[in-house]
C-alpha positions as CSV (number, residue, x, y, z in Angstrom):
1,M,-21.3,34.0,14.6
2,R,-18.1,35.4,13.1
3,Y,-15.9,34.0,15.9
4,P,-16.4,30.3,15.0
5,I,-15.2,31.0,11.5
6,A,-12.2,32.9,12.7
7,I,-11.4,30.2,15.2
8,S,-11.7,27.5,12.5
9,V,-9.4,29.5,10.2
10,A,-6.8,30.0,13.0
11,V,-6.9,26.3,13.9
12,L,-6.5,25.3,10.2
13,A,-3.6,27.7,9.8
14,V,-1.8,26.2,12.9
15,L,-2.4,22.7,11.6
16,L,-1.0,23.5,8.2
17,T,2.0,25.3,9.7
18,T,2.7,22.4,12.1
19,G,2.4,19.9,9.2
20,S,5.0,21.6,7.1
21,A,7.3,22.0,10.1
22,T,6.9,18.3,10.8
23,A,7.7,17.5,7.2
24,A,10.8,19.7,7.3
25,D,11.9,18.1,10.5
26,A,11.4,14.6,9.0
27,E,13.5,15.6,6.0
28,R,16.3,17.0,8.2
29,E,16.3,13.9,10.3
30,A,16.5,11.7,7.2
31,L,19.3,13.8,5.8
32,A,21.2,13.6,9.1
33,R,20.9,9.8,8.9
34,L,22.1,9.9,5.4
35,A,25.1,12.0,6.4
36,H,25.9,9.5,9.2
37,E,25.7,6.6,6.7
38,L,28.1,8.4,4.4
39,E,30.5,8.8,7.3
40,A,30.2,5.2,8.1
41,L,31.6,4.3,4.7
42,A,35.1,5.4,5.7
43,P,36.0,2.0,7.4
44,L,34.7,0.2,4.4
45,V,36.8,2.3,2.0
46,D,39.8,1.8,4.3
47,A,39.3,-2.0,4.3
48,A,39.0,-2.1,0.6
49,E,42.2,0.0,0.2
50,S,44.1,-2.2,2.6
51,G,43.2,-5.3,0.5
52,A,44.1,-3.6,-2.8
53,D,46.9,-5.1,-4.9
54,R,49.5,-2.3,-5.2
55,T,51.2,-3.9,-8.2
56,E,48.3,-3.5,-10.5
57,R,48.8,-1.3,-13.5
58,V,45.4,0.3,-13.1
59,R,44.6,1.1,-9.6
60,F,41.5,2.3,-7.8
61,R,41.9,5.9,-6.4
62,Y,40.6,5.7,-2.9
63,D,41.6,9.3,-2.2
64,W,39.3,10.5,-5.0
65,L,36.5,8.3,-3.6
66,R,37.0,9.7,-0.1
67,R,36.9,13.3,-1.5
68,D,33.7,12.7,-3.3
69,I,32.0,11.0,-0.3
70,R,33.1,14.0,1.8
71,R,31.7,16.5,-0.7
72,V,28.4,14.7,-0.8
73,R,28.2,14.4,3.0
74,E,29.0,18.1,3.4
75,G,26.4,19.1,0.9
76,V,23.8,17.0,2.6
77,L,24.7,18.5,6.0
78,E,24.7,22.0,4.7
79,H,21.2,21.6,3.3
80,A,19.9,19.9,6.5
81,T,21.2,22.6,8.8
82,A,20.4,25.6,6.6
83,D,17.3,27.6,7.5
84,Q,16.7,28.4,3.9
85,A,18.9,26.7,1.4
86,E,20.1,29.0,-1.4
87,P,21.1,27.5,-4.7
88,R,24.9,27.1,-5.0
89,R,27.4,25.8,-7.4
90,Y,29.5,22.9,-6.3
91,D,32.6,21.3,-7.9
92,R,31.8,18.3,-10.0
93,L,32.3,14.9,-8.4
94,R,35.0,12.8,-10.0
95,G,32.9,9.6,-10.3
96,D,35.7,7.8,-12.1
97,Y,38.1,6.3,-9.6
98,R,40.5,4.3,-11.8
99,R,43.9,5.4,-12.8
């Protein structure tokens, strides 16, 4: 009679482990898609920059925007590919792109 209980516990453990692995895989997949979308912003930033009026006194700093997008993308990819993410300190994002 002890075997059915042991088998039930083993099956439950496998199901719980598989469920958490599936959730982690889903998160990694979503983060990879997010990183891809961030990369896809580059042509939009280039197009906006090419249409910018260079005679304006206050200009939008596209280089700062690109750097922030790159930092966010790298952080997302680092978390998605790490087996166990350790807390880290990152440089602050600029956030203000006018100068």
